[in-house]
C-alpha positions in Angstrom: -28.4 -223.7 -47.6 -26.5 -226.8 -46.5 -23.1 -227.2 -45.0 -21.2 -229.2 -46.3 -22.3 -228.0 -49.7 -21.8 -231.4 -51.3 -24.2 -233.2 -48.7 -27.3 -235.1 -50.3 -30.6 -233.2 -49.7 -33.9 -235.2 -49.9 -37.1 -233.3 -50.2 -40.1 -235.5 -49.7 -37.9 -238.4 -50.5 -36.4 -237.0 -53.7 -32.8 -236.0 -54.0 -33.2 -232.3 -54.9 -32.2 -229.0 -53.3 -35.2 -227.1 -54.1 -38.8 -228.0 -54.6 -42.1 -225.9 -55.6 -45.0 -226.7 -53.3 -48.4 -225.3 -52.6 -48.6 -222.8 -49.8 -50.1 -224.3 -46.5 -48.3 -227.6 -47.0 -45.2 -229.2 -45.3 -42.3 -230.7 -46.8 -40.0 -233.4 -45.2 -36.3 -233.2 -45.6 -33.4 -235.3 -45.0 -29.7 -234.0 -45.3 -26.8 -236.6 -45.0 -23.3 -237.2 -46.0 -20.9 -240.0 -45.1 -18.9 -239.2 -41.9 -21.8 -236.8 -40.8 -24.7 -237.1 -38.5 -27.9 -237.1 -40.7 -30.6 -234.4 -39.9 -34.2 -234.7 -40.9 -37.4 -233.1 -40.1 -40.2 -230.9 -41.9 -40.7 -227.5 -43.1 -44.1 -226.1 -42.8 -45.4 -223.3 -45.1 -48.3 -220.9 -44.5 -50.7 -219.3 -46.9 -48.5 -216.0 -46.4 -45.7 -218.0 -48.1 -47.4 -217.9 -51.4 -45.1 -216.9 -54.3 -42.1 -216.7 -51.8 -39.1 -218.8 -51.4 -38.9 -220.5 -47.8 -35.3 -221.4 -46.9 -33.8 -223.4 -44.2 -30.0 -223.4 -43.2 -28.8 -226.9 -42.2 -25.3 -227.6 -41.0 -24.3 -231.2 -40.5 -22.0 -232.2 -37.6 -19.0 -234.3 -38.3 -19.0 -237.7 -36.6 -16.3 -238.4 -34.2 -13.9 -241.3 -35.0 -13.9 -242.6 -31.5 
């Protein structure tokens, strides 16, 4: 889930909002929008995540105009 909802989401460098991966791997993410501070990082999955959805909530912070 991303706030604002029209932010650009990249998973492993591809502009998508969801991605199917093998359990036990990690996915890099970057969330950006003009006027907001970009957030990036990685999401690790474990073997117990097999056949499950792993979600991450990201809320971008609006940049100040100062």
